[in-house]
Biopython code that builds the backbone (N, CA, C, O; Angstrom):
import numpy as np
from Bio.PDB.StructureBuilder import StructureBuilder

atoms = [
    (1, "MET", "N", (-12.189, 6.255, 0.015)),
    (1, "MET", "CA", (-13.146, 7.294, 0.179)),
    (1, "MET", "C", (-14.611, 6.673, 0.617)),
    (1, "MET", "O", (-15.075, 5.724, -0.015)),
    (2, "GLY", "N", (-15.202, 7.165, 1.555)),
    (2, "GLY", "CA", (-16.526, 6.575, 1.975)),
    (2, "GLY", "C", (-17.682, 7.155, 1.105)),
    (2, "GLY", "O", (-17.592, 8.229, 0.511)),
    (3, "HIS", "N", (-18.759, 6.358, 1.085)),
    (3, "HIS", "CA", (-19.811, 7.077, 0.265)),
    (3, "HIS", "C", (-20.158, 8.472, 0.670)),
    (3, "HIS", "O", (-20.391, 9.315, -0.196)),
    (4, "GLU", "N", (-20.206, 8.769, 1.984)),
    (4, "GLU", "CA", (-20.646, 10.237, 2.216)),
    (4, "GLU", "C", (-19.611, 11.275, 1.569)),
    (4, "GLU", "O", (-19.962, 12.333, 1.046)),
    (5, "ALA", "N", (-18.477, 10.893, 1.660)),
    (5, "ALA", "CA", (-17.199, 11.829, 1.099)),
    (5, "ALA", "C", (-17.466, 11.822, -0.457)),
    (5, "ALA", "O", (-17.504, 12.836, -1.154)),
    (6, "ALA", "N", (-17.627, 10.656, -0.852)),
    (6, "ALA", "CA", (-17.724, 10.779, -2.598)),
    (6, "ALA", "C", (-19.155, 11.454, -2.944)),
    (6, "ALA", "O", (-19.240, 11.906, -4.086)),
    (7, "ARG", "N", (-20.177, 11.568, -2.191)),
    (7, "ARG", "CA", (-21.259, 12.218, -2.573)),
    (7, "ARG", "C", (-21.038, 13.665, -2.354)),
    (7, "ARG", "O", (-21.631, 14.429, -3.116)),
    (8, "LEU", "N", (-20.295, 14.148, -1.454)),
    (8, "LEU", "CA", (-20.112, 15.542, -1.203)),
    (8, "LEU", "C", (-19.104, 16.266, -2.145)),
    (8, "LEU", "O", (-19.299, 17.449, -2.425)),
    (9, "LYS", "N", (-18.059, 15.606, -2.630)),
    (9, "LYS", "CA", (-16.993, 16.288, -3.380)),
    (9, "LYS", "C", (-16.381, 15.532, -4.530)),
    (9, "LYS", "O", (-16.212, 14.314, -4.575)),
    (10, "LEU", "N", (-16.082, 16.386, -5.417)),
    (10, "LEU", "CA", (-15.361, 15.833, -6.648)),
    (10, "LEU", "C", (-14.382, 16.958, -6.918)),
    (10, "LEU", "O", (-14.786, 17.989, -7.456)),
    (11, "ASN", "N", (-13.080, 16.803, -6.560)),
    (11, "ASN", "CA", (-12.046, 17.793, -6.840)),
    (11, "ASN", "C", (-12.381, 19.129, -6.267)),
    (11, "ASN", "O", (-12.149, 20.189, -6.849)),
    (12, "GLY", "N", (-13.022, 19.005, -4.925)),
    (12, "GLY", "CA", (-13.487, 20.133, -4.315)),
    (12, "GLY", "C", (-14.497, 20.828, -4.657)),
    (12, "GLY", "O", (-14.635, 21.976, -4.237)),
    (13, "LYS", "N", (-15.406, 20.226, -5.508)),
    (13, "LYS", "CA", (-16.695, 20.840, -5.805)),
    (13, "LYS", "C", (-17.770, 19.980, -5.380)),
    (13, "LYS", "O", (-17.538, 18.791, -5.162)),
    (14, "PRO", "N", (-19.173, 20.569, -5.211)),
    (14, "PRO", "CA", (-20.250, 19.444, -4.969)),
    (14, "PRO", "C", (-20.306, 18.718, -6.150)),
    (14, "PRO", "O", (-19.973, 19.168, -7.246)),
    (15, "LEU", "N", (-20.814, 17.354, -5.892)),
    (15, "LEU", "CA", (-21.195, 16.673, -7.002)),
    (15, "LEU", "C", (-22.366, 16.969, -7.642)),
    (15, "LEU", "O", (-23.196, 17.479, -6.890)),
    (16, "GLN", "N", (-22.734, 16.815, -8.839)),
    (16, "GLN", "CA", (-23.847, 17.280, -9.518)),
    (16, "GLN", "C", (-24.520, 15.969, -10.027)),
    (16, "GLN", "O", (-23.901, 15.086, -10.621)),
    (17, "ALA", "N", (-25.691, 15.935, -9.771)),
    (17, "ALA", "CA", (-26.545, 14.814, -10.352)),
    (17, "ALA", "C", (-26.914, 15.336, -11.773)),
    (17, "ALA", "O", (-26.759, 16.508, -12.117)),
    (18, "ASP", "N", (-27.459, 14.263, -12.628)),
    (18, "ASP", "CA", (-27.996, 14.466, -14.041)),
    (18, "ASP", "C", (-26.571, 15.246, -14.758)),
    (18, "ASP", "O", (-26.819, 16.253, -15.422)),
    (19, "ASP", "N", (-25.331, 14.885, -14.662)),
    (19, "ASP", "CA", (-24.348, 15.545, -15.075)),
    (19, "ASP", "C", (-23.567, 14.537, -16.248)),
    (19, "ASP", "O", (-23.737, 13.319, -16.187)),
    (20, "LEU", "N", (-22.804, 15.077, -17.190)),
    (20, "LEU", "CA", (-22.197, 14.359, -18.112)),
    (20, "LEU", "C", (-20.858, 14.753, -17.934)),
    (20, "LEU", "O", (-20.551, 15.945, -17.905)),
    (21, "LYS", "N", (-19.907, 13.701, -17.793)),
    (21, "LYS", "CA", (-18.513, 13.598, -17.499)),
    (21, "LYS", "C", (-17.652, 12.845, -18.544)),
    (21, "LYS", "O", (-18.207, 11.987, -19.229)),
    (22, "PRO", "N", (-16.463, 13.080, -18.697)),
    (22, "PRO", "CA", (-15.712, 12.168, -19.544)),
    (22, "PRO", "C", (-15.800, 10.828, -18.990)),
    (22, "PRO", "O", (-15.650, 10.793, -17.769)),
    (23, "ALA", "N", (-15.998, 9.753, -19.550)),
    (23, "ALA", "CA", (-15.981, 8.354, -19.086)),
    (23, "ALA", "C", (-14.330, 7.886, -18.740)),
    (23, "ALA", "O", (-13.992, 7.174, -17.795)),
    (24, "LEU", "N", (-13.460, 8.463, -19.727)),
    (24, "LEU", "CA", (-12.071, 8.117, -19.419)),
    (24, "LEU", "C", (-11.427, 9.567, -19.718)),
    (24, "LEU", "O", (-11.737, 10.298, -20.659)),
    (25, "THR", "N", (-10.413, 9.843, -18.666)),
    (25, "THR", "CA", (-9.598, 10.952, -18.966)),
    (25, "THR", "C", (-8.490, 11.121, -19.955)),
    (25, "THR", "O", (-8.004, 12.200, -20.295)),
    (26, "GLU", "N", (-8.132, 9.886, -20.395)),
    (26, "GLU", "CA", (-7.338, 9.724, -21.535)),
    (26, "GLU", "C", (-7.674, 8.517, -22.353)),
    (26, "GLU", "O", (-8.386, 7.588, -21.971)),
    (27, "LEU", "N", (-7.056, 8.632, -23.582)),
    (27, "LEU", "CA", (-7.662, 7.664, -24.525)),
    (27, "LEU", "C", (-7.109, 6.146, -24.007)),
    (27, "LEU", "O", (-5.980, 5.999, -23.539)),
    (28, "PRO", "N", (-7.941, 5.205, -24.143)),
    (28, "PRO", "CA", (-7.780, 3.800, -23.794)),
    (28, "PRO", "C", (-6.340, 3.256, -24.329)),
    (28, "PRO", "O", (-5.951, 3.547, -25.460)),
    (29, "VAL", "N", (-5.651, 2.528, -23.530)),
    (29, "VAL", "CA", (-4.472, 1.743, -23.727)),
    (29, "VAL", "C", (-4.873, 0.506, -24.666)),
    (29, "VAL", "O", (-5.929, -0.126, -24.656)),
    (30, "LYS", "N", (-3.685, 0.322, -25.523)),
    (30, "LYS", "CA", (-3.749, -0.725, -26.492)),
    (30, "LYS", "C", (-4.186, -2.153, -25.536)),
    (30, "LYS", "O", (-3.895, -2.319, -24.351)),
    (31, "LEU", "N", (-4.913, -3.045, -26.363)),
    (31, "LEU", "CA", (-5.232, -4.254, -25.858)),
    (31, "LEU", "C", (-3.919, -4.940, -25.305)),
    (31, "LEU", "O", (-2.872, -4.847, -25.946)),
    (32, "SER", "N", (-3.982, -5.623, -24.120)),
    (32, "SER", "CA", (-2.906, -6.317, -23.446)),
    (32, "SER", "C", (-2.040, -5.492, -22.789)),
    (32, "SER", "O", (-1.171, -5.967, -22.058)),
    (33, "GLU", "N", (-2.181, -4.171, -22.974)),
    (33, "GLU", "CA", (-1.333, -3.351, -22.103)),
    (33, "GLU", "C", (-1.329, -3.191, -20.807)),
    (33, "GLU", "O", (-0.286, -2.944, -20.202)),
    (34, "LEU", "N", (-2.581, -3.319, -20.169)),
    (34, "LEU", "CA", (-2.927, -3.585, -18.792)),
    (34, "LEU", "C", (-3.484, -4.906, -18.781)),
    (34, "LEU", "O", (-4.396, -5.254, -19.531)),
    (35, "THR", "N", (-2.802, -5.813, -17.727)),
    (35, "THR", "CA", (-3.334, -7.172, -17.536)),
    (35, "THR", "C", (-3.722, -7.379, -16.125)),
    (35, "THR", "O", (-3.361, -6.493, -15.351)),
    (36, "MET", "N", (-4.259, -8.184, -15.730)),
    (36, "MET", "CA", (-4.907, -8.446, -14.307)),
    (36, "MET", "C", (-4.182, -9.704, -13.819)),
    (36, "MET", "O", (-4.417, -10.811, -14.305)),
    (37, "HIS", "N", (-3.321, -9.500, -12.871)),
    (37, "HIS", "CA", (-2.772, -10.588, -12.282)),
    (37, "HIS", "C", (-3.005, -10.218, -10.412)),
    (37, "HIS", "O", (-2.917, -9.156, -9.796)),
    (38, "CYS", "N", (-3.272, -11.393, -10.032)),
    (38, "CYS", "CA", (-3.696, -11.214, -8.563)),
    (38, "CYS", "C", (-2.623, -10.651, -7.662)),
    (38, "CYS", "O", (-2.873, -9.989, -6.654)),
    (39, "SER", "N", (-1.290, -10.986, -8.132)),
    (39, "SER", "CA", (-0.149, -10.584, -7.258)),
    (39, "SER", "C", (0.155, -9.092, -7.568)),
    (39, "SER", "O", (0.884, -8.505, -6.769)),
    (40, "ALA", "N", (-0.326, -8.418, -8.643)),
    (40, "ALA", "CA", (-0.178, -7.140, -9.057)),
    (40, "ALA", "C", (-1.412, -6.208, -9.089)),
    (40, "ALA", "O", (-1.403, -5.132, -9.686)),
    (41, "PHE", "N", (-2.322, -6.623, -8.504)),
    (41, "PHE", "CA", (-3.467, -5.991, -8.346)),
    (41, "PHE", "C", (-3.447, -4.347, -8.127)),
    (41, "PHE", "O", (-4.003, -3.545, -8.878)),
    (42, "LEU", "N", (-2.691, -4.017, -6.944)),
    (42, "LEU", "CA", (-2.408, -2.798, -6.347)),
    (42, "LEU", "C", (-1.752, -1.848, -7.627)),
    (42, "LEU", "O", (-2.183, -0.747, -7.969)),
    (43, "GLU", "N", (-0.725, -2.497, -8.164)),
    (43, "GLU", "CA", (-0.136, -1.800, -9.415)),
    (43, "GLU", "C", (-1.185, -1.518, -10.425)),
    (43, "GLU", "O", (-1.418, -0.365, -10.787)),
    (44, "LEU", "N", (-1.751, -2.435, -10.835)),
    (44, "LEU", "CA", (-2.843, -2.463, -12.072)),
    (44, "LEU", "C", (-3.720, -1.226, -11.498)),
    (44, "LEU", "O", (-3.696, -0.195, -12.169)),
    (45, "ARG", "N", (-4.390, -1.243, -10.467)),
    (45, "ARG", "CA", (-5.276, -0.186, -9.699)),
    (45, "ARG", "C", (-4.430, 1.122, -9.972)),
    (45, "ARG", "O", (-4.983, 2.043, -10.573)),
    (46, "HIS", "N", (-3.199, 1.242, -9.587)),
    (46, "HIS", "CA", (-2.614, 2.462, -9.566)),
    (46, "HIS", "C", (-2.484, 3.105, -11.036)),
    (46, "HIS", "O", (-2.529, 4.314, -11.263)),
    (47, "ARG", "N", (-2.307, 2.038, -12.042)),
    (47, "ARG", "CA", (-2.162, 2.518, -13.505)),
    (47, "ARG", "C", (-3.375, 2.732, -14.043)),
    (47, "ARG", "O", (-3.467, 3.543, -14.965)),
    (48, "VAL", "N", (-4.542, 2.033, -13.557)),
    (48, "VAL", "CA", (-5.933, 2.416, -14.233)),
    (48, "VAL", "C", (-6.545, 3.578, -13.634)),
    (48, "VAL", "O", (-7.347, 4.220, -14.312)),
    (49, "SER", "N", (-6.261, 3.954, -12.392)),
    (49, "SER", "CA", (-6.950, 5.083, -11.803)),
    (49, "SER", "C", (-7.112, 6.518, -12.464)),
    (49, "SER", "O", (-8.121, 7.209, -12.322)),
    (50, "PRO", "N", (-6.112, 6.844, -13.127)),
    (50, "PRO", "CA", (-5.936, 8.159, -13.923)),
    (50, "PRO", "C", (-6.929, 8.115, -15.076)),
    (50, "PRO", "O", (-7.470, 9.173, -15.400)),
    (51, "TYR", "N", (-7.252, 6.875, -15.795)),
    (51, "TYR", "CA", (-8.063, 6.791, -16.734)),
    (51, "TYR", "C", (-9.569, 6.799, -16.373)),
    (51, "TYR", "O", (-10.340, 7.273, -17.207)),
    (52, "ALA", "N", (-10.023, 6.355, -15.294)),
    (52, "ALA", "CA", (-11.392, 6.275, -14.913)),
    (52, "ALA", "C", (-11.433, 7.020, -13.570)),
    (52, "ALA", "O", (-11.743, 6.388, -12.560)),
    (53, "THR", "N", (-11.161, 8.217, -13.506)),
    (53, "THR", "CA", (-11.179, 9.202, -12.256)),
    (53, "THR", "C", (-12.590, 9.318, -11.975)),
    (53, "THR", "O", (-12.927, 8.949, -10.850)),
    (54, "PHE", "N", (-13.615, 9.810, -12.857)),
    (54, "PHE", "CA", (-14.882, 10.058, -12.611)),
    (54, "PHE", "C", (-15.730, 8.771, -12.048)),
    (54, "PHE", "O", (-16.562, 8.810, -11.142)),
    (55, "MET", "N", (-15.313, 7.604, -12.812)),
    (55, "MET", "CA", (-15.948, 6.350, -12.574)),
    (55, "MET", "C", (-15.795, 5.984, -11.128)),
    (55, "MET", "O", (-16.823, 5.736, -10.498)),
    (56, "ALA", "N", (-14.742, 5.927, -10.586)),
    (56, "ALA", "CA", (-14.564, 5.471, -9.310)),
    (56, "ALA", "C", (-15.346, 6.400, -8.262)),
    (56, "ALA", "O", (-16.031, 5.894, -7.373)),
    (57, "VAL", "N", (-15.234, 7.511, -8.384)),
    (57, "VAL", "CA", (-16.181, 8.551, -7.539)),
    (57, "VAL", "C", (-17.543, 7.920, -7.511)),
    (57, "VAL", "O", (-17.990, 7.497, -6.445)),
    (58, "PHE", "N", (-18.178, 7.841, -8.548)),
    (58, "PHE", "CA", (-19.552, 7.573, -8.711)),
    (58, "PHE", "C", (-19.819, 6.175, -8.231)),
    (58, "PHE", "O", (-20.790, 5.961, -7.506)),
    (59, "ASN", "N", (-18.938, 5.138, -8.630)),
    (59, "ASN", "CA", (-19.079, 3.853, -8.048)),
    (59, "ASN", "C", (-19.265, 3.827, -6.591)),
    (59, "ASN", "O", (-20.119, 3.110, -6.070)),
    (60, "THR", "N", (-18.380, 4.696, -5.836)),
    (60, "THR", "CA", (-18.244, 4.772, -4.293)),
    (60, "THR", "C", (-19.534, 5.363, -3.935)),
    (60, "THR", "O", (-20.201, 4.901, -3.009)),
    (61, "SER", "N", (-19.908, 6.361, -4.628)),
    (61, "SER", "CA", (-21.190, 7.220, -3.962)),
    (61, "SER", "C", (-22.286, 6.241, -3.992)),
    (61, "SER", "O", (-23.016, 6.145, -3.006)),
    (62, "GLY", "N", (-22.470, 5.507, -5.024)),
    (62, "GLY", "CA", (-23.679, 4.855, -5.200)),
    (62, "GLY", "C", (-24.792, 5.360, -6.199)),
    (62, "GLY", "O", (-25.851, 4.770, -6.411)),
    (63, "GLN", "N", (-24.387, 6.544, -6.779)),
    (63, "GLN", "CA", (-25.284, 7.003, -7.642)),
    (63, "GLN", "C", (-25.402, 6.226, -9.027)),
    (63, "GLN", "O", (-24.401, 5.635, -9.435)),
    (64, "PRO", "N", (-26.554, 6.200, -9.752)),
    (64, "PRO", "CA", (-26.436, 5.442, -11.133)),
    (64, "PRO", "C", (-25.752, 6.339, -12.042)),
    (64, "PRO", "O", (-25.765, 7.569, -11.987)),
    (65, "ALA", "N", (-25.128, 5.577, -12.917)),
    (65, "ALA", "CA", (-24.271, 6.088, -14.038)),
    (65, "ALA", "C", (-24.214, 5.233, -15.133)),
    (65, "ALA", "O", (-24.486, 4.054, -14.907)),
    (66, "ALA", "N", (-23.855, 5.632, -16.536)),
    (66, "ALA", "CA", (-23.783, 4.935, -17.447)),
    (66, "ALA", "C", (-22.809, 5.555, -18.334)),
    (66, "ALA", "O", (-22.690, 6.774, -18.454)),
    (67, "SER", "N", (-22.075, 4.638, -18.987)),
    (67, "SER", "CA", (-20.926, 5.027, -19.812)),
    (67, "SER", "C", (-21.551, 4.924, -21.243)),
    (67, "SER", "O", (-22.167, 3.917, -21.591)),
    (68, "LEU", "N", (-21.348, 6.125, -22.147)),
    (68, "LEU", "CA", (-22.077, 6.249, -23.493)),
    (68, "LEU", "C", (-21.123, 6.304, -24.509)),
    (68, "LEU", "O", (-20.241, 7.156, -24.409)),
    (69, "PRO", "N", (-21.140, 5.384, -25.685)),
    (69, "PRO", "CA", (-20.053, 5.620, -26.673)),
    (69, "PRO", "C", (-20.607, 6.687, -27.418)),
    (69, "PRO", "O", (-21.533, 6.451, -28.193)),
    (70, "LEU", "N", (-20.105, 7.969, -27.265)),
    (70, "LEU", "CA", (-20.562, 8.989, -28.193)),
    (70, "LEU", "C", (-19.838, 9.338, -29.271)),
    (70, "LEU", "O", (-20.399, 9.691, -30.308)),
    (71, "LEU", "N", (-18.568, 9.283, -29.160)),
    (71, "LEU", "CA", (-17.600, 9.746, -30.284)),
    (71, "LEU", "C", (-16.597, 8.795, -30.651)),
    (71, "LEU", "O", (-16.631, 7.686, -30.118)),
    (72, "ALA", "N", (-15.815, 9.039, -31.386)),
    (72, "ALA", "CA", (-14.684, 8.285, -31.738)),
    (72, "ALA", "C", (-13.519, 9.304, -32.310)),
    (72, "ALA", "O", (-13.730, 10.371, -32.886)),
    (73, "THR", "N", (-12.282, 8.736, -32.020)),
    (73, "THR", "CA", (-11.194, 9.740, -32.667)),
    (73, "THR", "C", (-11.151, 9.291, -34.197)),
    (73, "THR", "O", (-11.815, 8.407, -34.738)),
    (74, "PRO", "N", (-10.214, 10.117, -34.733)),
    (74, "PRO", "CA", (-10.118, 9.998, -36.039)),
    (74, "PRO", "C", (-9.678, 8.439, -36.775)),
    (74, "PRO", "O", (-9.972, 8.057, -37.907)),
    (75, "GLU", "N", (-8.997, 7.816, -35.869)),
    (75, "GLU", "CA", (-8.573, 6.565, -35.889)),
    (75, "GLU", "C", (-9.694, 5.355, -35.554)),
    (75, "GLU", "O", (-9.421, 4.164, -35.700)),
    (76, "GLY", "N", (-10.916, 5.816, -35.113)),
    (76, "GLY", "CA", (-12.024, 5.091, -34.761)),
    (76, "GLY", "C", (-11.857, 4.486, -33.442)),
    (76, "GLY", "O", (-12.536, 3.504, -33.142)),
    (77, "VAL", "N", (-10.968, 5.012, -32.590)),
    (77, "VAL", "CA", (-11.087, 4.633, -31.209)),
    (77, "VAL", "C", (-12.346, 5.371, -30.418)),
    (77, "VAL", "O", (-12.503, 6.591, -30.379)),
    (78, "PRO", "N", (-13.205, 4.395, -29.801)),
    (78, "PRO", "CA", (-14.468, 4.957, -29.065)),
    (78, "PRO", "C", (-14.033, 5.827, -27.924)),
    (78, "PRO", "O", (-13.115, 5.555, -27.151)),
    (79, "MET", "N", (-14.820, 6.950, -27.893)),
    (79, "MET", "CA", (-14.696, 7.806, -26.783)),
    (79, "MET", "C", (-15.952, 7.890, -26.236)),
    (79, "MET", "O", (-16.913, 8.084, -26.981)),
    (80, "ALA", "N", (-16.135, 7.745, -24.726)),
    (80, "ALA", "CA", (-17.402, 7.862, -24.161)),
    (80, "ALA", "C", (-17.396, 9.047, -23.030)),
    (80, "ALA", "O", (-16.443, 9.620, -22.503)),
    (81, "ALA", "N", (-18.819, 9.207, -22.847)),
    (81, "ALA", "CA", (-18.995, 10.246, -21.804)),
    (81, "ALA", "C", (-19.781, 9.313, -20.814)),
    (81, "ALA", "O", (-20.372, 8.294, -21.169)),
    (82, "GLN", "N", (-19.707, 9.839, -19.394)),
    (82, "GLN", "CA", (-20.540, 9.176, -18.592)),
    (82, "GLN", "C", (-21.420, 10.026, -17.839)),
    (82, "GLN", "O", (-21.103, 11.009, -17.168)),
    (83, "LEU", "N", (-22.794, 9.436, -18.065)),
    (83, "LEU", "CA", (-24.048, 10.278, -17.414)),
    (83, "LEU", "C", (-24.275, 9.833, -15.952)),
    (83, "LEU", "O", (-24.459, 8.648, -15.674)),
    (84, "VAL", "N", (-24.259, 10.658, -15.174)),
    (84, "VAL", "CA", (-24.538, 10.471, -13.741)),
    (84, "VAL", "C", (-25.904, 10.954, -13.290)),
    (84, "VAL", "O", (-26.248, 12.104, -13.564)),
    (85, "GLY", "N", (-26.635, 10.203, -12.668)),
    (85, "GLY", "CA", (-28.021, 10.521, -12.246)),
    (85, "GLY", "C", (-28.175, 10.838, -10.928)),
    (85, "GLY", "O", (-27.176, 10.749, -10.215)),
    (86, "ARG", "N", (-29.265, 11.206, -10.423)),
    (86, "ARG", "CA", (-29.584, 11.192, -9.055)),
    (86, "ARG", "C", (-29.974, 9.914, -8.394)),
    (86, "ARG", "O", (-30.400, 8.993, -9.092)),
    (87, "PHE", "N", (-29.857, 9.780, -7.048)),
    (87, "PHE", "CA", (-30.022, 8.850, -6.394)),
    (87, "PHE", "C", (-31.410, 8.125, -6.674)),
    (87, "PHE", "O", (-32.404, 8.848, -6.736)),
    (88, "GLY", "N", (-31.543, 6.890, -6.830)),
    (88, "GLY", "CA", (-32.911, 6.222, -7.100)),
    (88, "GLY", "C", (-33.310, 6.521, -8.333)),
    (88, "GLY", "O", (-34.458, 6.167, -8.600)),
    (89, "ARG", "N", (-32.591, 7.173, -9.328)),
    (89, "ARG", "CA", (-33.188, 7.467, -10.531)),
    (89, "ARG", "C", (-32.518, 6.502, -11.811)),
    (89, "ARG", "O", (-32.179, 6.973, -12.897)),
    (90, "GLU", "N", (-32.439, 5.459, -11.534)),
    (90, "GLU", "CA", (-31.789, 4.398, -12.394)),
    (90, "GLU", "C", (-32.530, 4.370, -13.687)),
    (90, "GLU", "O", (-31.965, 4.264, -14.776)),
    (91, "ASP", "N", (-33.983, 4.483, -13.502)),
    (91, "ASP", "CA", (-34.897, 4.451, -14.713)),
    (91, "ASP", "C", (-34.416, 5.507, -15.620)),
    (91, "ASP", "O", (-34.302, 5.148, -16.793)),
    (92, "LEU", "N", (-34.085, 6.812, -15.329)),
    (92, "LEU", "CA", (-33.688, 7.691, -16.417)),
    (92, "LEU", "C", (-32.179, 7.329, -16.896)),
    (92, "LEU", "O", (-31.901, 7.499, -18.083)),
    (93, "ILE", "N", (-31.338, 6.905, -16.125)),
    (93, "ILE", "CA", (-30.229, 6.473, -16.753)),
    (93, "ILE", "C", (-30.165, 5.525, -17.623)),
    (93, "ILE", "O", (-29.340, 5.522, -18.537)),
    (94, "LEU", "N", (-31.129, 4.517, -17.410)),
    (94, "LEU", "CA", (-31.425, 3.457, -18.540)),
    (94, "LEU", "C", (-32.066, 4.149, -19.537)),
    (94, "LEU", "O", (-31.509, 3.929, -20.613)),
    (95, "GLN", "N", (-33.065, 4.941, -19.640)),
    (95, "GLN", "CA", (-33.650, 5.517, -20.837)),
    (95, "GLN", "C", (-32.802, 6.181, -21.869)),
    (95, "GLN", "O", (-33.039, 6.121, -23.075)),
    (96, "VAL", "N", (-31.820, 6.806, -21.342)),
    (96, "VAL", "CA", (-31.007, 7.915, -22.011)),
    (96, "VAL", "C", (-30.161, 6.771, -23.126)),
    (96, "VAL", "O", (-30.254, 6.860, -24.350)),
    (97, "PRO", "N", (-29.614, 6.063, -22.639)),
    (97, "PRO", "CA", (-28.605, 5.054, -23.664)),
    (97, "PRO", "C", (-29.475, 4.457, -24.494)),
    (97, "PRO", "O", (-29.126, 4.322, -25.667)),
    (98, "ALA", "N", (-30.757, 3.984, -24.080)),
    (98, "ALA", "CA", (-31.549, 3.419, -24.975)),
    (98, "ALA", "C", (-32.048, 4.358, -26.115)),
    (98, "ALA", "O", (-32.197, 3.870, -27.236)),
    (99, "GLN", "N", (-32.314, 5.667, -25.898)),
    (99, "GLN", "CA", (-32.756, 6.594, -26.662)),
    (99, "GLN", "C", (-31.575, 7.012, -27.752)),
    (99, "GLN", "O", (-31.768, 7.219, -28.950)),
    (100, "LEU", "N", (-30.348, 7.085, -27.075)),
    (100, "LEU", "CA", (-29.213, 7.386, -28.023)),
    (100, "LEU", "C", (-28.873, 6.254, -29.004)),
    (100, "LEU", "O", (-28.363, 6.497, -30.098)),
    (101, "LYS", "N", (-29.168, 5.009, -28.589)),
    (101, "LYS", "CA", (-28.731, 3.969, -29.458)),
    (101, "LYS", "C", (-29.728, 3.879, -30.463)),
    (101, "LYS", "O", (-29.348, 3.438, -31.548)),
    (102, "ARG", "N", (-31.124, 4.255, -30.323)),
    (102, "ARG", "CA", (-31.978, 4.164, -31.328)),
    (102, "ARG", "C", (-31.744, 5.353, -32.358)),
    (102, "ARG", "O", (-31.973, 5.204, -33.558)),
    (103, "ALA", "N", (-31.295, 6.492, -31.837)),
    (103, "ALA", "CA", (-30.980, 7.636, -32.556)),
    (103, "ALA", "C", (-29.734, 7.394, -33.559)),
    (103, "ALA", "O", (-29.724, 7.668, -34.760)),
    (104, "ALA", "N", (-28.619, 6.786, -32.756)),
    (104, "ALA", "CA", (-27.461, 6.683, -33.466)),
    (104, "ALA", "C", (-26.968, 5.244, -33.218)),
    (104, "ALA", "O", (-26.373, 5.072, -32.154)),
    (105, "PRO", "N", (-27.096, 4.363, -33.894)),
    (105, "PRO", "CA", (-26.951, 2.897, -33.712)),
    (105, "PRO", "C", (-25.507, 2.793, -33.501)),
    (105, "PRO", "O", (-24.691, 3.387, -34.205)),
    (106, "TRP", "N", (-25.179, 1.965, -32.439)),
    (106, "TRP", "CA", (-23.741, 1.562, -32.084)),
    (106, "TRP", "C", (-23.283, 0.408, -33.020)),
    (106, "TRP", "O", (-22.082, 0.336, -33.279)),
    (107, "LEU", "N", (-24.145, -0.498, -33.546)),
    (107, "LEU", "CA", (-23.721, -1.578, -34.362)),
    (107, "LEU", "C", (-22.729, -1.153, -35.368)),
    (107, "LEU", "O", (-22.924, -0.090, -35.958)),
    (108, "GLY", "N", (-21.808, -1.782, -35.599)),
    (108, "GLY", "CA", (-20.991, -1.569, -36.676)),
    (108, "GLY", "C", (-19.857, -0.548, -36.398)),
    (108, "GLY", "O", (-19.041, -0.351, -37.299)),
    (109, "ARG", "N", (-19.744, 0.107, -35.237)),
    (109, "ARG", "CA", (-18.705, 1.052, -34.767)),
    (109, "ARG", "C", (-17.675, 0.158, -34.201)),
    (109, "ARG", "O", (-17.776, -0.300, -33.063)),
    (110, "LYS", "N", (-16.689, -0.090, -34.984)),
    (110, "LYS", "CA", (-15.626, -0.905, -34.468)),
    (110, "LYS", "C", (-14.194, -0.117, -34.907)),
    (110, "LYS", "O", (-13.939, 0.278, -36.045)),
    (111, "PRO", "N", (-13.359, 0.006, -33.767)),
    (111, "PRO", "CA", (-12.055, 0.508, -34.343)),
    (111, "PRO", "C", (-11.170, -0.567, -34.958)),
    (111, "PRO", "O", (-11.281, -1.749, -34.636)),
    (112, "VAL", "N", (-10.322, -0.144, -35.818)),
    (112, "VAL", "CA", (-9.219, -0.923, -36.393)),
    (112, "VAL", "C", (-8.218, -1.440, -35.182)),
    (112, "VAL", "O", (-7.682, -0.667, -34.388)),
    (113, "LEU", "N", (-8.069, -2.750, -35.175)),
    (113, "LEU", "CA", (-7.222, -3.237, -34.028)),
    (113, "LEU", "C", (-5.920, -3.640, -34.591)),
    (113, "LEU", "O", (-5.038, -4.079, -33.853)),
]
sb = StructureBuilder()
sb.init_structure("model")
sb.init_model(0)
sb.init_chain("A")
sb.init_seg("    ")
for serial, (resi, resn, name, xyz) in enumerate(atoms, 1):
    if name == "N":
        sb.init_residue(resn, " ", resi, " ")
    sb.init_atom(name, np.array(xyz, "f"), 0.0, 1.0, " ", f" {name:<3s}", serial, name[0])
structure = sb.get_structure()
């Protein structure tokens, strides 16, 4: 998908700036479940794509975005939202995580592994 196509549509709808989307569409897999080997890169990409649906679109579009650890499952697994900004407004995308971190510190939030 080219930059222009990514900017124009996401699932048939126009992309919205200053938007909040799920960072992952499913809970993360366990450590070592997905490994990176050069010979199996396409297989890894195919397996990872469903988890990071929105990330790929905004990486391609060039819009600034940040993944924010906002919630956790009852088991303590971190869940994040992705904040997407307008083109050229990286300053806002950097301010929001800083404000959230001050309001609800992330230090000490660790899942049981």
